PARO-478779 format. One record per residue: residue number from 1; chain; z, x, y of N, C-alpha, C in turn. Coordinates in nm, 2 decimals. Layout:
N
+------+-------+--------+--------+--------+--------+--------+--------+--------+--------+--------+
: zaza : vexmi :     nz :     nx :     ny :    caz :    cax :    cay :     cz :     cx :     cy :
+------+-------+--------+--------+--------+--------+--------+--------+--------+--------+--------+
:  NUM :     A :      Z :      X :      Y :      Z :      X :      Y :      Z :      X :      Y :
...
+------+-------+--------+--------+--------+--------+--------+--------+--------+--------+--------+
//
This chain:
175
+------+-------+--------+--------+--------+--------+--------+--------+--------+--------+--------+
: zaza : vexmi :     nz :     nx :     ny :    caz :    cax :    cay :     cz :     cx :     cy :
+------+-------+--------+--------+--------+--------+--------+--------+--------+--------+--------+
:    1 :     A :  10.30 :   2.55 :   2.86 :  10.30 :   2.44 :   2.96 :  10.17 :   2.45 :   3.04 :
:    2 :     A :  10.11 :   2.34 :   3.07 :   9.98 :   2.34 :   3.14 :  10.00 :   2.40 :   3.28 :
:    3 :     A :   9.91 :   2.47 :   3.34 :   9.92 :   2.53 :   3.47 :   9.95 :   2.43 :   3.58 :
:    4 :     A :   9.90 :   2.31 :   3.57 :   9.92 :   2.21 :   3.68 :  10.07 :   2.17 :   3.68 :
:    5 :     A :  10.15 :   2.20 :   3.59 :  10.29 :   2.17 :   3.59 :  10.38 :   2.28 :   3.63 :
:    6 :     A :  10.32 :   2.39 :   3.67 :  10.39 :   2.51 :   3.72 :  10.48 :   2.47 :   3.84 :
:    7 :     A :  10.60 :   2.51 :   3.84 :  10.69 :   2.48 :   3.95 :  10.76 :   2.35 :   3.94 :
:    8 :     A :  10.74 :   2.27 :   3.83 :  10.81 :   2.15 :   3.82 :  10.96 :   2.18 :   3.80 :
:    9 :     A :  11.04 :   2.12 :   3.89 :  11.18 :   2.15 :   3.89 :  11.25 :   2.10 :   3.76 :
:   10 :     A :  11.20 :   1.99 :   3.71 :  11.26 :   1.93 :   3.59 :  11.21 :   2.00 :   3.47 :
:   11 :     A :  11.30 :   2.04 :   3.38 :  11.26 :   2.10 :   3.25 :  11.22 :   1.99 :   3.16 :
:   12 :     A :  11.09 :   1.97 :   3.14 :  11.04 :   1.86 :   3.06 :  11.08 :   1.87 :   2.92 :
:   13 :     A :  11.11 :   1.99 :   2.87 :  11.15 :   2.00 :   2.73 :  11.29 :   1.94 :   2.71 :
:   14 :     A :  11.37 :   1.94 :   2.82 :  11.51 :   1.88 :   2.81 :  11.50 :   1.73 :   2.79 :
:   15 :     A :  11.39 :   1.67 :   2.81 :  11.37 :   1.53 :   2.80 :  11.34 :   1.49 :   2.65 :
:   16 :     A :  11.33 :   1.58 :   2.56 :  11.28 :   1.56 :   2.43 :  11.37 :   1.45 :   2.36 :
:   17 :     A :  11.49 :   1.45 :   2.38 :  11.58 :   1.35 :   2.31 :  11.65 :   1.26 :   2.41 :
:   18 :     A :  11.60 :   1.24 :   2.53 :  11.66 :   1.15 :   2.63 :  11.64 :   1.01 :   2.58 :
:   19 :     A :  11.75 :   0.93 :   2.61 :  11.74 :   0.79 :   2.57 :  11.73 :   0.70 :   2.69 :
:   20 :     A :  11.66 :   0.59 :   2.68 :  11.65 :   0.49 :   2.79 :  11.68 :   0.36 :   2.74 :
:   21 :     A :  11.74 :   0.28 :   2.82 :  11.78 :   0.14 :   2.78 :  11.76 :   0.04 :   2.88 :
:   22 :     A :  11.78 :  -0.08 :   2.84 :  11.78 :  -0.20 :   2.93 :  11.87 :  -0.31 :   2.87 :
:   23 :     A :  11.90 :  -0.40 :   2.95 :  11.98 :  -0.52 :   2.90 :  11.88 :  -0.64 :   2.91 :
:   24 :     A :  11.87 :  -0.71 :   2.80 :  11.79 :  -0.83 :   2.80 :  11.89 :  -0.95 :   2.77 :
:   25 :     A :  11.88 :  -1.05 :   2.86 :  11.98 :  -1.16 :   2.85 :  11.91 :  -1.29 :   2.86 :
:   26 :     A :  11.93 :  -1.38 :   2.76 :  11.88 :  -1.51 :   2.76 :  12.00 :  -1.60 :   2.72 :
:   27 :     A :  12.01 :  -1.72 :   2.79 :  12.12 :  -1.81 :   2.76 :  12.06 :  -1.95 :   2.73 :
:   28 :     A :  12.11 :  -2.01 :   2.63 :  12.05 :  -2.15 :   2.59 :  12.10 :  -2.25 :   2.69 :
:   29 :     A :  12.23 :  -2.25 :   2.73 :  12.28 :  -2.36 :   2.81 :  12.27 :  -2.49 :   2.73 :
:   30 :     A :  12.22 :  -2.60 :   2.79 :  12.22 :  -2.73 :   2.73 :  12.08 :  -2.76 :   2.67 :
:   31 :     A :  11.99 :  -2.66 :   2.66 :  11.86 :  -2.68 :   2.61 :  11.85 :  -2.71 :   2.46 :
:   32 :     A :  11.75 :  -2.79 :   2.43 :  11.72 :  -2.83 :   2.29 :  11.65 :  -2.72 :   2.21 :
:   33 :     A :  11.73 :  -2.62 :   2.17 :  11.68 :  -2.50 :   2.10 :  11.62 :  -2.54 :   1.96 :
:   34 :     A :  11.69 :  -2.62 :   1.88 :  11.64 :  -2.65 :   1.75 :  11.52 :  -2.74 :   1.76 :
:   35 :     A :  11.50 :  -2.81 :   1.87 :  11.38 :  -2.90 :   1.89 :  11.26 :  -2.82 :   1.95 :
:   36 :     A :  11.28 :  -2.69 :   1.97 :  11.18 :  -2.60 :   2.03 :  11.15 :  -2.64 :   2.17 :
:   37 :     A :  11.24 :  -2.69 :   2.24 :  11.23 :  -2.73 :   2.38 :  11.32 :  -2.65 :   2.47 :
:   38 :     A :  11.30 :  -2.52 :   2.47 :  11.39 :  -2.44 :   2.55 :  11.31 :  -2.34 :   2.63 :
:   39 :     A :  11.37 :  -2.30 :   2.74 :  11.30 :  -2.21 :   2.83 :  11.30 :  -2.07 :   2.78 :
:   40 :     A :  11.19 :  -2.00 :   2.80 :  11.18 :  -1.86 :   2.76 :  11.21 :  -1.77 :   2.87 :
:   41 :     A :  11.26 :  -1.83 :   2.98 :  11.31 :  -1.74 :   3.09 :  11.43 :  -1.66 :   3.05 :
:   42 :     A :  11.43 :  -1.54 :   3.09 :  11.54 :  -1.45 :   3.06 :  11.55 :  -1.34 :   3.17 :
:   43 :     A :  11.64 :  -1.25 :   3.15 :  11.66 :  -1.15 :   3.26 :  11.64 :  -1.01 :   3.20 :
:   44 :     A :  11.57 :  -0.92 :   3.27 :  11.56 :  -0.78 :   3.23 :  11.65 :  -0.71 :   3.33 :
:   45 :     A :  11.75 :  -0.64 :   3.28 :  11.85 :  -0.57 :   3.37 :  11.84 :  -0.42 :   3.34 :
:   46 :     A :  11.82 :  -0.34 :   3.44 :  11.81 :  -0.19 :   3.43 :  11.93 :  -0.12 :   3.49 :
:   47 :     A :  11.95 :   0.00 :   3.44 :  12.07 :   0.08 :   3.48 :  12.08 :   0.11 :   3.63 :
:   48 :     A :  11.97 :   0.10 :   3.70 :  11.98 :   0.12 :   3.84 :  12.03 :   0.00 :   3.92 :
:   49 :     A :  12.05 :  -0.11 :   3.85 :  12.10 :  -0.23 :   3.91 :  11.99 :  -0.33 :   3.94 :
:   50 :     A :  11.87 :  -0.31 :   3.90 :  11.76 :  -0.40 :   3.93 :  11.76 :  -0.51 :   3.82 :
:   51 :     A :  11.75 :  -0.63 :   3.86 :  11.74 :  -0.75 :   3.77 :  11.60 :  -0.81 :   3.79 :
:   52 :     A :  11.52 :  -0.82 :   3.68 :  11.39 :  -0.88 :   3.70 :  11.38 :  -1.01 :   3.61 :
:   53 :     A :  11.34 :  -1.12 :   3.68 :  11.32 :  -1.24 :   3.60 :  11.20 :  -1.22 :   3.50 :
:   54 :     A :  11.22 :  -1.26 :   3.38 :  11.12 :  -1.24 :   3.28 :  11.10 :  -1.37 :   3.20 :
:   55 :     A :  10.99 :  -1.38 :   3.13 :  10.96 :  -1.50 :   3.06 :  10.84 :  -1.47 :   2.96 :
:   56 :     A :  10.82 :  -1.56 :   2.87 :  10.69 :  -1.55 :   2.79 :  10.58 :  -1.57 :   2.88 :
:   57 :     A :  10.46 :  -1.53 :   2.84 :  10.34 :  -1.55 :   2.92 :  10.30 :  -1.70 :   2.91 :
:   58 :     A :  10.26 :  -1.76 :   3.02 :  10.21 :  -1.90 :   3.00 :  10.08 :  -1.91 :   2.92 :
:   59 :     A :  10.02 :  -1.80 :   2.89 :   9.90 :  -1.80 :   2.80 :   9.95 :  -1.81 :   2.65 :
:   60 :     A :  10.08 :  -1.78 :   2.63 :  10.13 :  -1.78 :   2.49 :  10.22 :  -1.91 :   2.47 :
:   61 :     A :  10.31 :  -1.94 :   2.57 :  10.40 :  -2.05 :   2.56 :  10.37 :  -2.13 :   2.69 :
:   62 :     A :  10.34 :  -2.26 :   2.68 :  10.30 :  -2.34 :   2.80 :  10.42 :  -2.36 :   2.89 :
:   63 :     A :  10.38 :  -2.38 :   3.02 :  10.48 :  -2.43 :   3.12 :  10.52 :  -2.57 :   3.08 :
:   64 :     A :  10.64 :  -2.61 :   3.09 :  10.75 :  -2.55 :   3.16 :  10.84 :  -2.46 :   3.08 :
:   65 :     A :  10.80 :  -2.44 :   2.95 :  10.89 :  -2.36 :   2.87 :  10.88 :  -2.21 :   2.90 :
:   66 :     A :  10.77 :  -2.17 :   2.97 :  10.76 :  -2.03 :   3.03 :  10.75 :  -2.05 :   3.18 :
:   67 :     A :  10.78 :  -1.94 :   3.25 :  10.78 :  -1.93 :   3.39 :  10.67 :  -1.84 :   3.44 :
:   68 :     A :  10.56 :  -1.90 :   3.50 :  10.45 :  -1.81 :   3.54 :  10.49 :  -1.72 :   3.66 :
:   69 :     A :  10.60 :  -1.74 :   3.73 :  10.64 :  -1.65 :   3.84 :  10.72 :  -1.53 :   3.78 :
:   70 :     A :  10.76 :  -1.53 :   3.66 :  10.84 :  -1.42 :   3.60 :  10.74 :  -1.32 :   3.53 :
:   71 :     A :  10.80 :  -1.20 :   3.51 :  10.72 :  -1.10 :   3.44 :  10.72 :  -1.12 :   3.29 :
:   72 :     A :  10.60 :  -1.12 :   3.23 :  10.60 :  -1.14 :   3.08 :  10.58 :  -1.00 :   3.02 :
:   73 :     A :  10.61 :  -0.99 :   2.89 :  10.61 :  -0.86 :   2.82 :  10.47 :  -0.79 :   2.83 :
:   74 :     A :  10.37 :  -0.87 :   2.83 :  10.23 :  -0.81 :   2.84 :  10.21 :  -0.75 :   2.97 :
:   75 :     A :  10.25 :  -0.81 :   3.08 :  10.24 :  -0.76 :   3.21 :  10.32 :  -0.63 :   3.23 :
:   76 :     A :  10.44 :  -0.64 :   3.17 :  10.53 :  -0.52 :   3.18 :  10.47 :  -0.40 :   3.11 :
:   77 :     A :  10.41 :  -0.43 :   3.00 :  10.34 :  -0.32 :   2.92 :  10.23 :  -0.26 :   3.00 :
:   78 :     A :  10.15 :  -0.34 :   3.06 :  10.04 :  -0.29 :   3.15 :  10.09 :  -0.21 :   3.27 :
:   79 :     A :  10.19 :  -0.27 :   3.33 :  10.25 :  -0.21 :   3.45 :  10.32 :  -0.07 :   3.41 :
:   80 :     A :  10.38 :  -0.07 :   3.30 :  10.45 :   0.06 :   3.25 :  10.35 :   0.17 :   3.24 :
:   81 :     A :  10.24 :   0.14 :   3.18 :  10.13 :   0.24 :   3.16 :  10.08 :   0.29 :   3.30 :
:   82 :     A :  10.05 :   0.19 :   3.38 :  10.00 :   0.22 :   3.52 :  10.10 :   0.30 :   3.60 :
:   83 :     A :  10.22 :   0.27 :   3.59 :  10.33 :   0.33 :   3.67 :  10.34 :   0.48 :   3.62 :
:   84 :     A :  10.35 :   0.50 :   3.49 :  10.36 :   0.63 :   3.44 :  10.24 :   0.72 :   3.48 :
:   85 :     A :  10.12 :   0.66 :   3.47 :  10.00 :   0.74 :   3.52 :  10.01 :   0.77 :   3.66 :
:   86 :     A :  10.05 :   0.68 :   3.75 :  10.07 :   0.70 :   3.89 :  10.16 :   0.82 :   3.91 :
:   87 :     A :  10.28 :   0.82 :   3.85 :  10.38 :   0.92 :   3.87 :  10.33 :   1.06 :   3.83 :
:   88 :     A :  10.26 :   1.07 :   3.72 :  10.20 :   1.20 :   3.68 :  10.09 :   1.24 :   3.78 :
:   89 :     A :  10.01 :   1.15 :   3.82 :   9.90 :   1.18 :   3.91 :   9.96 :   1.24 :   4.04 :
:   90 :     A :  10.06 :   1.17 :   4.10 :  10.12 :   1.22 :   4.22 :  10.18 :   1.36 :   4.20 :
:   91 :     A :  10.24 :   1.38 :   4.09 :  10.30 :   1.52 :   4.06 :  10.19 :   1.62 :   4.06 :
:   92 :     A :  10.08 :   1.59 :   3.99 :   9.98 :   1.69 :   3.97 :   9.91 :   1.72 :   4.10 :
:   93 :     A :   9.88 :   1.61 :   4.18 :   9.82 :   1.63 :   4.31 :   9.90 :   1.71 :   4.41 :
:   94 :     A :  10.03 :   1.68 :   4.41 :  10.13 :   1.76 :   4.50 :  10.13 :   1.91 :   4.46 :
:   95 :     A :  10.13 :   1.94 :   4.33 :  10.13 :   2.08 :   4.29 :   9.99 :   2.15 :   4.32 :
:   96 :     A :   9.89 :   2.07 :   4.33 :   9.76 :   2.13 :   4.37 :   9.74 :   2.13 :   4.53 :
:   97 :     A :   9.84 :   2.08 :   4.60 :   9.85 :   2.08 :   4.74 :   9.75 :   1.98 :   4.80 :
:   98 :     A :   9.72 :   1.87 :   4.73 :   9.64 :   1.76 :   4.78 :   9.74 :   1.65 :   4.84 :
:   99 :     A :   9.73 :   1.61 :   4.96 :   9.82 :   1.51 :   5.02 :   9.76 :   1.37 :   5.00 :
:  100 :     A :   9.84 :   1.29 :   4.93 :   9.81 :   1.15 :   4.90 :   9.88 :   1.06 :   5.00 :
:  101 :     A :   9.80 :   0.97 :   5.07 :   9.86 :   0.88 :   5.16 :   9.88 :   0.74 :   5.09 :
:  102 :     A :   9.80 :   0.71 :   4.99 :   9.81 :   0.58 :   4.93 :   9.75 :   0.59 :   4.79 :
:  103 :     A :   9.82 :   0.52 :   4.70 :   9.77 :   0.51 :   4.56 :   9.79 :   0.36 :   4.52 :
:  104 :     A :   9.68 :   0.29 :   4.49 :   9.69 :   0.15 :   4.45 :   9.61 :   0.14 :   4.32 :
:  105 :     A :   9.66 :   0.05 :   4.23 :   9.60 :   0.03 :   4.11 :   9.61 :  -0.12 :   4.07 :
:  106 :     A :   9.51 :  -0.18 :   4.01 :   9.51 :  -0.31 :   3.96 :   9.47 :  -0.31 :   3.81 :
:  107 :     A :   9.57 :  -0.26 :   3.73 :   9.54 :  -0.24 :   3.59 :   9.52 :  -0.38 :   3.52 :
:  108 :     A :   9.44 :  -0.37 :   3.41 :   9.42 :  -0.50 :   3.34 :   9.43 :  -0.47 :   3.19 :
:  109 :     A :   9.51 :  -0.55 :   3.12 :   9.53 :  -0.54 :   2.98 :   9.46 :  -0.65 :   2.91 :
:  110 :     A :   9.40 :  -0.62 :   2.79 :   9.33 :  -0.72 :   2.71 :   9.40 :  -0.74 :   2.58 :
:  111 :     A :   9.44 :  -0.86 :   2.55 :   9.50 :  -0.90 :   2.42 :   9.39 :  -0.95 :   2.33 :
:  112 :     A :   9.38 :  -0.89 :   2.21 :   9.28 :  -0.93 :   2.11 :   9.33 :  -0.89 :   1.98 :
:  113 :     A :   9.26 :  -0.93 :   1.87 :   9.31 :  -0.89 :   1.74 :   9.27 :  -0.74 :   1.72 :
:  114 :     A :   9.37 :  -0.67 :   1.66 :   9.35 :  -0.53 :   1.63 :   9.29 :  -0.52 :   1.49 :
:  115 :     A :   9.28 :  -0.40 :   1.44 :   9.21 :  -0.37 :   1.31 :   9.28 :  -0.43 :   1.20 :
:  116 :     A :   9.41 :  -0.47 :   1.21 :   9.49 :  -0.54 :   1.11 :   9.48 :  -0.69 :   1.12 :
:  117 :     A :   9.41 :  -0.74 :   1.22 :   9.40 :  -0.88 :   1.24 :   9.51 :  -0.94 :   1.32 :
:  118 :     A :   9.60 :  -0.86 :   1.38 :   9.72 :  -0.90 :   1.45 :   9.68 :  -0.90 :   1.60 :
:  119 :     A :   9.74 :  -1.00 :   1.68 :   9.72 :  -1.00 :   1.82 :   9.79 :  -0.88 :   1.88 :
:  120 :     A :   9.73 :  -0.80 :   1.97 :   9.79 :  -0.68 :   2.03 :   9.72 :  -0.66 :   2.16 :
:  121 :     A :   9.78 :  -0.58 :   2.24 :   9.72 :  -0.53 :   2.36 :   9.63 :  -0.42 :   2.31 :
:  122 :     A :   9.50 :  -0.45 :   2.31 :   9.40 :  -0.35 :   2.25 :   9.34 :  -0.26 :   2.35 :
:  123 :     A :   9.34 :  -0.30 :   2.48 :   9.28 :  -0.22 :   2.58 :   9.36 :  -0.24 :   2.71 :
:  124 :     A :   9.39 :  -0.13 :   2.78 :   9.44 :  -0.13 :   2.92 :   9.35 :  -0.05 :   3.00 :
:  125 :     A :   9.30 :  -0.10 :   3.10 :   9.21 :  -0.03 :   3.19 :   9.28 :  -0.01 :   3.33 :
:  126 :     A :   9.30 :   0.12 :   3.36 :   9.36 :   0.15 :   3.49 :   9.25 :   0.16 :   3.59 :
:  127 :     A :   9.27 :   0.11 :   3.71 :   9.17 :   0.12 :   3.82 :   9.24 :   0.18 :   3.95 :
:  128 :     A :   9.28 :   0.30 :   3.94 :   9.35 :   0.36 :   4.06 :   9.26 :   0.39 :   4.17 :
:  129 :     A :   9.30 :   0.36 :   4.29 :   9.23 :   0.40 :   4.41 :   9.33 :   0.48 :   4.50 :
:  130 :     A :   9.28 :   0.61 :   4.53 :   9.37 :   0.70 :   4.59 :   9.31 :   0.75 :   4.72 :
:  131 :     A :   9.39 :   0.75 :   4.83 :   9.35 :   0.79 :   4.96 :   9.42 :   0.92 :   4.99 :
:  132 :     A :   9.34 :   1.03 :   5.02 :   9.39 :   1.16 :   5.05 :   9.38 :   1.18 :   5.20 :
:  133 :     A :   9.45 :   1.28 :   5.25 :   9.44 :   1.32 :   5.39 :   9.46 :   1.47 :   5.40 :
:  134 :     A :   9.43 :   1.52 :   5.52 :   9.45 :   1.66 :   5.54 :   9.32 :   1.74 :   5.53 :
:  135 :     A :   9.33 :   1.87 :   5.55 :   9.22 :   1.96 :   5.54 :   9.17 :   2.00 :   5.40 :
:  136 :     A :   9.27 :   1.99 :   5.31 :   9.24 :   2.02 :   5.17 :   9.22 :   1.90 :   5.09 :
:  137 :     A :   9.10 :   1.85 :   5.07 :   9.06 :   1.73 :   5.00 :   9.00 :   1.76 :   4.87 :
:  138 :     A :   9.04 :   1.68 :   4.76 :   8.98 :   1.71 :   4.63 :   8.83 :   1.66 :   4.62 :
:  139 :     A :   8.76 :   1.72 :   4.54 :   8.62 :   1.67 :   4.51 :   8.64 :   1.55 :   4.41 :
:  140 :     A :   8.53 :   1.48 :   4.39 :   8.54 :   1.37 :   4.28 :   8.57 :   1.43 :   4.15 :
:  141 :     A :   8.52 :   1.55 :   4.12 :   8.54 :   1.61 :   3.99 :   8.69 :   1.65 :   3.98 :
:  142 :     A :   8.75 :   1.70 :   4.08 :   8.89 :   1.73 :   4.08 :   8.98 :   1.61 :   4.06 :
:  143 :     A :   8.94 :   1.50 :   4.13 :   9.02 :   1.37 :   4.12 :   9.01 :   1.32 :   3.97 :
:  144 :     A :   8.89 :   1.33 :   3.91 :   8.87 :   1.29 :   3.77 :   8.95 :   1.37 :   3.68 :
:  145 :     A :   8.96 :   1.50 :   3.71 :   9.04 :   1.59 :   3.62 :   9.19 :   1.56 :   3.64 :
:  146 :     A :   9.23 :   1.53 :   3.76 :   9.38 :   1.50 :   3.78 :   9.41 :   1.37 :   3.70 :
:  147 :     A :   9.32 :   1.27 :   3.70 :   9.34 :   1.15 :   3.62 :   9.34 :   1.18 :   3.47 :
:  148 :     A :   9.26 :   1.27 :   3.43 :   9.26 :   1.31 :   3.28 :   9.39 :   1.37 :   3.25 :
:  149 :     A :   9.44 :   1.46 :   3.33 :   9.56 :   1.53 :   3.31 :   9.68 :   1.43 :   3.31 :
:  150 :     A :   9.68 :   1.34 :   3.41 :   9.79 :   1.24 :   3.42 :   9.79 :   1.16 :   3.29 :
:  151 :     A :   9.67 :   1.12 :   3.24 :   9.67 :   1.04 :   3.12 :   9.72 :   1.12 :   3.00 :
:  152 :     A :   9.69 :   1.25 :   2.99 :   9.73 :   1.33 :   2.88 :   9.88 :   1.35 :   2.88 :
:  153 :     A :   9.94 :   1.36 :   3.00 :  10.09 :   1.38 :   3.01 :  10.17 :   1.25 :   3.01 :
:  154 :     A :  10.11 :   1.14 :   3.04 :  10.19 :   1.02 :   3.05 :  10.27 :   0.99 :   2.92 :
:  155 :     A :  10.40 :   0.98 :   2.94 :  10.49 :   0.95 :   2.83 :  10.46 :   0.82 :   2.76 :
:  156 :     A :  10.43 :   0.72 :   2.84 :  10.41 :   0.58 :   2.79 :  10.28 :   0.58 :   2.71 :
:  157 :     A :  10.17 :   0.64 :   2.77 :  10.04 :   0.64 :   2.70 :  10.05 :   0.72 :   2.57 :
:  158 :     A :  10.14 :   0.82 :   2.57 :  10.16 :   0.90 :   2.45 :  10.24 :   0.82 :   2.34 :
:  159 :     A :  10.30 :   0.71 :   2.38 :  10.40 :   0.64 :   2.30 :  10.34 :   0.51 :   2.24 :
:  160 :     A :  10.22 :   0.47 :   2.28 :  10.17 :   0.34 :   2.24 :  10.17 :   0.31 :   2.09 :
:  161 :     A :  10.15 :   0.41 :   2.01 :  10.15 :   0.40 :   1.87 :  10.28 :   0.45 :   1.80 :
:  162 :     A :  10.39 :   0.42 :   1.87 :  10.52 :   0.48 :   1.82 :  10.58 :   0.39 :   1.72 :
:  163 :     A :  10.67 :   0.44 :   1.64 :  10.75 :   0.36 :   1.55 :  10.85 :   0.27 :   1.63 :
:  164 :     A :  10.86 :   0.15 :   1.58 :  10.96 :   0.06 :   1.65 :  11.06 :   0.02 :   1.54 :
:  165 :     A :  11.18 :   0.03 :   1.57 :  11.29 :   0.00 :   1.48 :  11.36 :  -0.13 :   1.52 :
:  166 :     A :  11.41 :  -0.21 :   1.43 :  11.49 :  -0.33 :   1.46 :  11.62 :  -0.30 :   1.40 :
:  167 :     A :  11.73 :  -0.29 :   1.48 :  11.86 :  -0.27 :   1.43 :  11.95 :  -0.38 :   1.49 :
:  168 :     A :  11.95 :  -0.50 :   1.42 :  12.03 :  -0.61 :   1.48 :  12.18 :  -0.58 :   1.49 :
:  169 :     A :  12.24 :  -0.64 :   1.59 :  12.39 :  -0.63 :   1.61 :  12.44 :  -0.77 :   1.59 :
:  170 :     A :  12.53 :  -0.79 :   1.50 :  12.58 :  -0.92 :   1.47 :  12.72 :  -0.94 :   1.52 :
:  171 :     A :  12.76 :  -1.06 :   1.56 :  12.89 :  -1.09 :   1.61 :  12.99 :  -1.09 :   1.49 :
:  172 :     A :  13.12 :  -1.08 :   1.52 :  13.22 :  -1.07 :   1.42 :  13.23 :  -1.19 :   1.33 :
:  173 :     A :  13.19 :  -1.31 :   1.38 :  13.19 :  -1.43 :   1.30 :  13.08 :  -1.44 :   1.19 :
:  174 :     A :  12.98 :  -1.35 :   1.20 :  12.87 :  -1.36 :   1.11 :  12.89 :  -1.26 :   0.99 :
:  175 :     A :  12.86 :  -1.31 :   0.87 :  12.87 :  -1.22 :   0.75 :  12.74 :  -1.16 :   0.72 :
+------+-------+--------+--------+--------+--------+--------+--------+--------+--------+--------+
//
């Protein structure tokens, strides 16, 4: 285990087979689904009780079939990477006894064709800005090293090229 993780109360090895889930709900209602005139708005529901309005990106599906006020999958992907990096950075800084007062990031994801010619999120750039306080302040080199370590440990960044499986669940009326 890297020395900057010394003293972590949570045994990270116990997470090796942890499962995470969410509920995704879309309802047609009276919309013209077969005519391709249906809203892409849906709900992301998480086990902590948080419901997040979601939709396709208006860059992909035009308004009014998408909702620009809702979170789209591309934004959620970028935010997930940035959030994971933030959490690791905070943990590493705390263990090094650096006090953080504020951490802000404005990450940006780029969708482009990948090496297979498929549209994909090909680049995500994190732009964290961290404010420290107290007598023990990190040097620029120490801040850069903590960001490198946070990136190396981030579960989401380590998962970007993961296997994705599709296991459909069918209703009893379907054969």
